[in-house]
PDB file of N, CA, C and O in Angstrom:
ATOM      1  N   UNK A   1      42.088  73.992  47.980  1.00  0.00           N
ATOM      2  CA  UNK A   1      41.503  75.314  47.819  1.00  0.00           C
ATOM      3  C   UNK A   1      42.479  76.359  48.355  1.00  0.00           C
ATOM      4  O   UNK A   1      43.131  76.141  49.375  1.00  0.00           O
ATOM      5  N   UNK A   2      42.574  77.494  47.661  1.00  0.00           N
ATOM      6  CA  UNK A   2      43.521  78.527  48.076  1.00  0.00           C
ATOM      7  C   UNK A   2      43.004  79.295  49.292  1.00  0.00           C
ATOM      8  O   UNK A   2      41.799  79.376  49.530  1.00  0.00           O
ATOM      9  N   UNK A   3      43.928  79.846  50.040  1.00  0.00           N
ATOM     10  CA  UNK A   3      43.583  80.577  51.255  1.00  0.00           C
ATOM     11  C   UNK A   3      43.592  82.073  51.004  1.00  0.00           C
ATOM     12  O   UNK A   3      44.335  82.568  50.158  1.00  0.00           O
ATOM     13  N   UNK A   4      42.771  82.778  51.736  1.00  0.00           N
ATOM     14  CA  UNK A   4      42.733  84.226  51.669  1.00  0.00           C
ATOM     15  C   UNK A   4      41.735  84.747  50.651  1.00  0.00           C
ATOM     16  O   UNK A   4      41.338  84.059  49.710  1.00  0.00           O
ATOM     17  N   UNK A   5      41.351  85.983  50.880  1.00  0.00           N
ATOM     18  CA  UNK A   5      40.426  86.636  49.969  1.00  0.00           C
ATOM     19  C   UNK A   5      41.190  87.207  48.782  1.00  0.00           C
ATOM     20  O   UNK A   5      42.420  87.229  48.783  1.00  0.00           O
ATOM     21  N   UNK A   6      40.472  87.661  47.786  1.00  0.00           N
ATOM     22  CA  UNK A   6      41.100  88.297  46.642  1.00  0.00           C
ATOM     23  C   UNK A   6      41.888  89.524  47.091  1.00  0.00           C
ATOM     24  O   UNK A   6      42.981  89.787  46.590  1.00  0.00           O
ATOM     25  N   UNK A   7      41.324  90.271  48.036  1.00  0.00           N
ATOM     26  CA  UNK A   7      42.022  91.432  48.594  1.00  0.00           C
ATOM     27  C   UNK A   7      43.345  91.019  49.229  1.00  0.00           C
ATOM     28  O   UNK A   7      44.374  91.652  48.993  1.00  0.00           O
ATOM     29  N   UNK A   8      43.322  89.950  50.041  1.00  0.00           N
ATOM     30  CA  UNK A   8      44.538  89.466  50.707  1.00  0.00           C
ATOM     31  C   UNK A   8      45.606  89.078  49.692  1.00  0.00           C
ATOM     32  O   UNK A   8      46.784  89.388  49.868  1.00  0.00           O
ATOM     33  N   UNK A   9      45.188  88.404  48.640  1.00  0.00           N
ATOM     34  CA  UNK A   9      46.138  87.965  47.612  1.00  0.00           C
ATOM     35  C   UNK A   9      46.733  89.150  46.868  1.00  0.00           C
ATOM     36  O   UNK A   9      47.940  89.188  46.625  1.00  0.00           O
ATOM     37  N   UNK A  10      45.893  90.125  46.502  1.00  0.00           N
ATOM     38  CA  UNK A  10      46.387  91.316  45.804  1.00  0.00           C
ATOM     39  C   UNK A  10      47.330  92.109  46.702  1.00  0.00           C
ATOM     40  O   UNK A  10      48.360  92.604  46.244  1.00  0.00           O
ATOM     41  N   UNK A  11      46.975  92.231  47.993  1.00  0.00           N
ATOM     42  CA  UNK A  11      47.820  92.954  48.953  1.00  0.00           C
ATOM     43  C   UNK A  11      49.193  92.294  49.041  1.00  0.00           C
ATOM     44  O   UNK A  11      50.221  92.971  48.993  1.00  0.00           O
ATOM     45  N   UNK A  12      49.201  90.988  49.167  1.00  0.00           N
ATOM     46  CA  UNK A  12      50.465  90.256  49.298  1.00  0.00           C
ATOM     47  C   UNK A  12      51.329  90.400  48.041  1.00  0.00           C
ATOM     48  O   UNK A  12      52.544  90.577  48.134  1.00  0.00           O
ATOM     49  N   UNK A  13      50.697  90.324  46.872  1.00  0.00           N
ATOM     50  CA  UNK A  13      51.437  90.428  45.618  1.00  0.00           C
ATOM     51  C   UNK A  13      51.980  91.826  45.364  1.00  0.00           C
ATOM     52  O   UNK A  13      52.994  91.969  44.681  1.00  0.00           O
ATOM     53  N   UNK A  14      51.334  92.865  45.895  1.00  0.00           N
ATOM     54  CA  UNK A  14      51.726  94.237  45.621  1.00  0.00           C
ATOM     55  C   UNK A  14      52.488  94.903  46.760  1.00  0.00           C
ATOM     56  O   UNK A  14      52.924  96.045  46.616  1.00  0.00           O
ATOM     57  N   UNK A  15      52.657  94.221  47.883  1.00  0.00           N
ATOM     58  CA  UNK A  15      53.419  94.777  49.002  1.00  0.00           C
ATOM     59  C   UNK A  15      54.898  94.791  48.657  1.00  0.00           C
ATOM     60  O   UNK A  15      55.458  93.775  48.246  1.00  0.00           O
ATOM     61  N   UNK A  16      55.531  95.955  48.827  1.00  0.00           N
ATOM     62  CA  UNK A  16      56.954  96.045  48.506  1.00  0.00           C
ATOM     63  C   UNK A  16      57.797  96.487  49.695  1.00  0.00           C
ATOM     64  O   UNK A  16      59.025  96.433  49.634  1.00  0.00           O
ATOM     65  N   UNK A  17      57.159  96.919  50.765  1.00  0.00           N
ATOM     66  CA  UNK A  17      57.936  97.353  51.915  1.00  0.00           C
ATOM     67  C   UNK A  17      57.065  97.696  53.103  1.00  0.00           C
ATOM     68  O   UNK A  17      55.855  97.886  52.978  1.00  0.00           O
ATOM     69  N   UNK A  18      57.699  97.771  54.248  1.00  0.00           N
ATOM     70  CA  UNK A  18      57.021  98.116  55.494  1.00  0.00           C
ATOM     71  C   UNK A  18      57.701  99.351  56.057  1.00  0.00           C
ATOM     72  O   UNK A  18      58.916  99.356  56.253  1.00  0.00           O
ATOM     73  N   UNK A  19      56.928 100.395  56.317  1.00  0.00           N
ATOM     74  CA  UNK A  19      57.475 101.622  56.884  1.00  0.00           C
ATOM     75  C   UNK A  19      57.610 101.485  58.397  1.00  0.00           C
ATOM     76  O   UNK A  19      56.978 100.625  59.011  1.00  0.00           O
ATOM     77  N   UNK A  20      58.435 102.335  58.987  1.00  0.00           N
ATOM     78  CA  UNK A  20      58.663 102.279  60.428  1.00  0.00           C
ATOM     79  C   UNK A  20      57.384 102.482  61.226  1.00  0.00           C
ATOM     80  O   UNK A  20      57.240 101.948  62.326  1.00  0.00           O
ATOM     81  N   UNK A  21      56.455 103.254  60.670  1.00  0.00           N
ATOM     82  CA  UNK A  21      55.192 103.521  61.356  1.00  0.00           C
ATOM     83  C   UNK A  21      54.221 102.346  61.277  1.00  0.00           C
ATOM     84  O   UNK A  21      53.129 102.402  61.842  1.00  0.00           O
ATOM     85  N   UNK A  22      54.616 101.286  60.578  1.00  0.00           N
ATOM     86  CA  UNK A  22      53.765 100.115  60.450  1.00  0.00           C
ATOM     87  C   UNK A  22      52.932 100.091  59.181  1.00  0.00           C
ATOM     88  O   UNK A  22      52.192  99.136  58.943  1.00  0.00           O
ATOM     89  N   UNK A  23      53.045 101.136  58.361  1.00  0.00           N
ATOM     90  CA  UNK A  23      52.304 101.180  57.108  1.00  0.00           C
ATOM     91  C   UNK A  23      53.009 100.338  56.051  1.00  0.00           C
ATOM     92  O   UNK A  23      54.226 100.157  56.094  1.00  0.00           O
ATOM     93  N   UNK A  24      52.233  99.828  55.107  1.00  0.00           N
ATOM     94  CA  UNK A  24      52.769  99.010  54.030  1.00  0.00           C
ATOM     95  C   UNK A  24      52.868  99.824  52.753  1.00  0.00           C
ATOM     96  O   UNK A  24      51.930 100.530  52.385  1.00  0.00           O
ATOM     97  N   UNK A  25      53.999  99.727  52.080  1.00  0.00           N
ATOM     98  CA  UNK A  25      54.150 100.351  50.767  1.00  0.00           C
ATOM     99  C   UNK A  25      53.632  99.364  49.734  1.00  0.00           C
ATOM    100  O   UNK A  25      53.990  98.186  49.754  1.00  0.00           O
ATOM    101  N   UNK A  26      52.788  99.848  48.832  1.00  0.00           N
ATOM    102  CA  UNK A  26      52.227  99.008  47.786  1.00  0.00           C
ATOM    103  C   UNK A  26      52.650  99.524  46.427  1.00  0.00           C
ATOM    104  O   UNK A  26      52.724 100.734  46.212  1.00  0.00           O
ATOM    105  N   UNK A  27      52.929  98.605  45.500  1.00  0.00           N
ATOM    106  CA  UNK A  27      53.187  98.958  44.113  1.00  0.00           C
ATOM    107  C   UNK A  27      51.859  98.898  43.379  1.00  0.00           C
ATOM    108  O   UNK A  27      51.154  97.890  43.431  1.00  0.00           O
ATOM    109  N   UNK A  28      51.524  99.983  42.694  1.00  0.00           N
ATOM    110  CA  UNK A  28      50.297 100.021  41.910  1.00  0.00           C
ATOM    111  C   UNK A  28      50.656 100.405  40.489  1.00  0.00           C
ATOM    112  O   UNK A  28      51.179 101.494  40.254  1.00  0.00           O
ATOM    113  N   UNK A  29      50.385  99.529  39.546  1.00  0.00           N
ATOM    114  CA  UNK A  29      50.641  99.833  38.151  1.00  0.00           C
ATOM    115  C   UNK A  29      49.649 100.861  37.638  1.00  0.00           C
ATOM    116  O   UNK A  29      48.532 100.965  38.145  1.00  0.00           O
ATOM    117  N   UNK A  30      50.055 101.607  36.645  1.00  0.00           N
ATOM    118  CA  UNK A  30      49.185 102.639  36.099  1.00  0.00           C
ATOM    119  C   UNK A  30      47.899 102.073  35.512  1.00  0.00           C
ATOM    120  O   UNK A  30      46.895 102.780  35.423  1.00  0.00           O
ATOM    121  N   UNK A  31      47.920 100.821  35.116  1.00  0.00           N
ATOM    122  CA  UNK A  31      46.711 100.232  34.550  1.00  0.00           C
ATOM    123  C   UNK A  31      45.606 100.074  35.598  1.00  0.00           C
ATOM    124  O   UNK A  31      44.448  99.856  35.241  1.00  0.00           O
ATOM    125  N   UNK A  32      45.950 100.181  36.885  1.00  0.00           N
ATOM    126  CA  UNK A  32      44.950 100.070  37.943  1.00  0.00           C
ATOM    127  C   UNK A  32      44.348 101.419  38.326  1.00  0.00           C
ATOM    128  O   UNK A  32      43.420 101.484  39.132  1.00  0.00           O
ATOM    129  N   UNK A  33      44.876 102.484  37.750  1.00  0.00           N
ATOM    130  CA  UNK A  33      44.392 103.820  38.076  1.00  0.00           C
ATOM    131  C   UNK A  33      43.530 104.313  36.926  1.00  0.00           C
ATOM    132  O   UNK A  33      44.017 104.459  35.805  1.00  0.00           O
ATOM    133  N   UNK A  34      42.269 104.568  37.188  1.00  0.00           N
ATOM    134  CA  UNK A  34      41.332 105.015  36.168  1.00  0.00           C
ATOM    135  C   UNK A  34      41.458 106.526  36.012  1.00  0.00           C
ATOM    136  O   UNK A  34      41.431 107.249  37.008  1.00  0.00           O
ATOM    137  N   UNK A  35      41.592 107.006  34.804  1.00  0.00           N
ATOM    138  CA  UNK A  35      41.869 108.423  34.568  1.00  0.00           C
ATOM    139  C   UNK A  35      40.724 109.358  34.948  1.00  0.00           C
ATOM    140  O   UNK A  35      40.952 110.556  35.117  1.00  0.00           O
ATOM    141  N   UNK A  36      39.510 108.852  35.085  1.00  0.00           N
ATOM    142  CA  UNK A  36      38.376 109.708  35.408  1.00  0.00           C
ATOM    143  C   UNK A  36      38.148 109.790  36.909  1.00  0.00           C
ATOM    144  O   UNK A  36      37.914 110.875  37.440  1.00  0.00           O
ATOM    145  N   UNK A  37      38.210 108.673  37.589  1.00  0.00           N
ATOM    146  CA  UNK A  37      37.885 108.663  39.021  1.00  0.00           C
ATOM    147  C   UNK A  37      39.098 108.839  39.925  1.00  0.00           C
ATOM    148  O   UNK A  37      38.932 109.114  41.113  1.00  0.00           O
ATOM    149  N   UNK A  38      40.299 108.691  39.407  1.00  0.00           N
ATOM    150  CA  UNK A  38      41.491 108.796  40.247  1.00  0.00           C
ATOM    151  C   UNK A  38      41.636 110.146  40.930  1.00  0.00           C
ATOM    152  O   UNK A  38      41.962 110.181  42.117  1.00  0.00           O
ATOM    153  N   UNK A  39      41.406 111.275  40.232  1.00  0.00           N
ATOM    154  CA  UNK A  39      41.559 112.563  40.937  1.00  0.00           C
ATOM    155  C   UNK A  39      40.643 112.683  42.149  1.00  0.00           C
ATOM    156  O   UNK A  39      41.054 113.203  43.186  1.00  0.00           O
ATOM    157  N   UNK A  40      39.416 112.210  42.027  1.00  0.00           N
ATOM    158  CA  UNK A  40      38.495 112.283  43.157  1.00  0.00           C
ATOM    159  C   UNK A  40      38.950 111.372  44.289  1.00  0.00           C
ATOM    160  O   UNK A  40      38.879 111.746  45.460  1.00  0.00           O
ATOM    161  N   UNK A  41      39.413 110.184  43.940  1.00  0.00           N
ATOM    162  CA  UNK A  41      39.864 109.237  44.960  1.00  0.00           C
ATOM    163  C   UNK A  41      41.071 109.777  45.711  1.00  0.00           C
ATOM    164  O   UNK A  41      41.132 109.686  46.937  1.00  0.00           O
ATOM    165  N   UNK A  42      42.041 110.344  44.978  1.00  0.00           N
ATOM    166  CA  UNK A  42      43.217 110.877  45.633  1.00  0.00           C
ATOM    167  C   UNK A  42      42.903 112.132  46.427  1.00  0.00           C
ATOM    168  O   UNK A  42      43.528 112.378  47.458  1.00  0.00           O
ATOM    169  N   UNK A  43      41.950 112.931  45.969  1.00  0.00           N
ATOM    170  CA  UNK A  43      41.528 114.108  46.719  1.00  0.00           C
ATOM    171  C   UNK A  43      40.881 113.668  48.044  1.00  0.00           C
ATOM    172  O   UNK A  43      41.093 114.287  49.087  1.00  0.00           O
ATOM    173  N   UNK A  44      40.091 112.590  47.979  1.00  0.00           N
ATOM    174  CA  UNK A  44      39.458 112.090  49.197  1.00  0.00           C
ATOM    175  C   UNK A  44      40.529 111.611  50.188  1.00  0.00           C
ATOM    176  O   UNK A  44      40.431 111.898  51.381  1.00  0.00           O
ATOM    177  N   UNK A  45      41.545 110.890  49.711  1.00  0.00           N
ATOM    178  CA  UNK A  45      42.612 110.426  50.591  1.00  0.00           C
ATOM    179  C   UNK A  45      43.370 111.613  51.189  1.00  0.00           C
ATOM    180  O   UNK A  45      43.728 111.601  52.367  1.00  0.00           O
ATOM    181  N   UNK A  46      43.610 112.633  50.372  1.00  0.00           N
ATOM    182  CA  UNK A  46      44.293 113.818  50.856  1.00  0.00           C
ATOM    183  C   UNK A  46      43.464 114.517  51.936  1.00  0.00           C
ATOM    184  O   UNK A  46      44.004 114.983  52.940  1.00  0.00           O
ATOM    185  N   UNK A  47      42.142 114.586  51.719  1.00  0.00           N
ATOM    186  CA  UNK A  47      41.267 115.218  52.707  1.00  0.00           C
ATOM    187  C   UNK A  47      41.211 114.418  54.007  1.00  0.00           C
ATOM    188  O   UNK A  47      41.032 114.989  55.083  1.00  0.00           O
ATOM    189  N   UNK A  48      41.363 113.101  53.908  1.00  0.00           N
ATOM    190  CA  UNK A  48      41.349 112.259  55.109  1.00  0.00           C
ATOM    191  C   UNK A  48      42.698 112.258  55.808  1.00  0.00           C
ATOM    192  O   UNK A  48      42.841 111.698  56.895  1.00  0.00           O
ATOM    193  N   UNK A  49      43.710 112.900  55.171  1.00  0.00           N
ATOM    194  CA  UNK A  49      45.056 112.994  55.730  1.00  0.00           C
ATOM    195  C   UNK A  49      45.679 111.609  55.883  1.00  0.00           C
ATOM    196  O   UNK A  49      46.261 111.291  56.921  1.00  0.00           O
ATOM    197  N   UNK A  50      45.550 110.780  54.825  1.00  0.00           N
ATOM    198  CA  UNK A  50      46.135 109.438  54.858  1.00  0.00           C
ATOM    199  C   UNK A  50      47.462 109.429  54.162  1.00  0.00           C
ATOM    200  O   UNK A  50      48.111 108.386  54.084  1.00  0.00           O
TER     201      UNK A  50
END
């Protein structure tokens, strides 16, 4: 049986780098970004100062 959750596996497959602050850079293909909900999601992240 495989180890890790689906989230863990996706994170590992899409991680491309580690920043000095300890944050992980992730590659996200455009097919994962929904054209209707993405603006709201990114606005929320911007408001949270992430």
